[in-house]
Residue, then its C-alpha position, 0 to 999 in steps of 0.5 A: m500500500h502506498r501512502h501517496p495520493r492515487t487515482g481510482g484507475s489506471l494512470p494516463a499513458l498506460w495500456l493494459a493487455v491480457l498476455s497471450s499464451n505464446l508471448a516471447c519471454g526472453a532467453e532462459g538463464e539460471w535461477i538464483s536464490l536471494f535468501d539462504g533460509k538462515t540469515l539476512s545476509g546481503w539484505t538491507n533494512s530501511g528502518s531503525d534498530h527497533i524495526k524487526w526483520e528476522v529469520l524464523g523457521g527458515s522464513l524471512v519475517g517482518t513485524g513491527q513499524a513500517s519499513m522495507l527490506y531490500s535485495p543486495k543488488t539492482y535488476k532491470n529485466f528479470r523473472f522473479r518468484t517468491e513464496l510468502k504469506i500475510n496474516d489476517r488484516g495484514n498488509s505488505g508488498v513485493y517491490f521491484r525496480c526500487p531505485v533507492p533503499d530509503g524506505d519510501f513506499g512510493k518508489g518502485y513498482e509494488a505487487q500488493v500483498n493484502s487479503t483482508h486489510a482495510d485497504p480494499i486493493r488486494t493481492g494480485s494488484l500492481y499498486t496504482f496501475v492495476h487494482i484487484y478488489e477480489q480476494l484471490v488468496p486467503p490470509d495465513s496461506w502460502f502462495t507464489y508471486e511470479i513477476e516478469v519485467i522486460t523493457r522492450e520495443y512497442r510501436g517504436t518505443e522501449i517500455p516495460h512489459i510487466t507480467i503478474t502471475l499468482g499461484g501459477k495463474l496468469l493474471y495480466q500484463l501491463l505495458d507501462h508507457g510512462n516507463t515509470w521505474k527503469e531499474g532497481h532493487f527487489a524489496f519487501q514491505q512491512h506496512d504497519p505494526g498489525s502486519r506480519i509478512e513471512i517469506r520462505k523463497v526468493e529467486v530471480l532469473e536475470l534476462p537480457 
């Protein structure tokens, strides 16, 4: 969830398209794990010392005050997948192309993580771009987010093509004609003290 003014629908200069089954996805590479299941090695916490990100039972767990946990390096074109769950009335987000690790919820694209929070924008949404109001994932249930981002030519202009898949089901592809975020970190959001986000897998496959 962003804490910034937002429109009720898609932003200007954006085009949303359903992805066809034969869309070219780029060259295959090697999947790399960004989480060793034991430590926070390489990850950067945007919060102060009282912000709690820890590893419990093989999972990254975020609780406490608002903060962000950032990946060690930046990425541009990639496939990304993560297994996670959110508590009842909790709120979080999977961020990508975040330019600066400073805890600003408005920087980078955000794939929403929210089953029952007061914010009606649910898991599967790309915050401020594509909003889903139906509950696709119940709270306290593990699910897989898969995100593919490739900046490539469309009608003479290089723009990001963002594909969102939830639990193995393709939801949509967004063509961001505004080219809003060009490269950056992955990050997980700890939204508020009532939220508890748990992540047990984080993998990336870089694309040309």
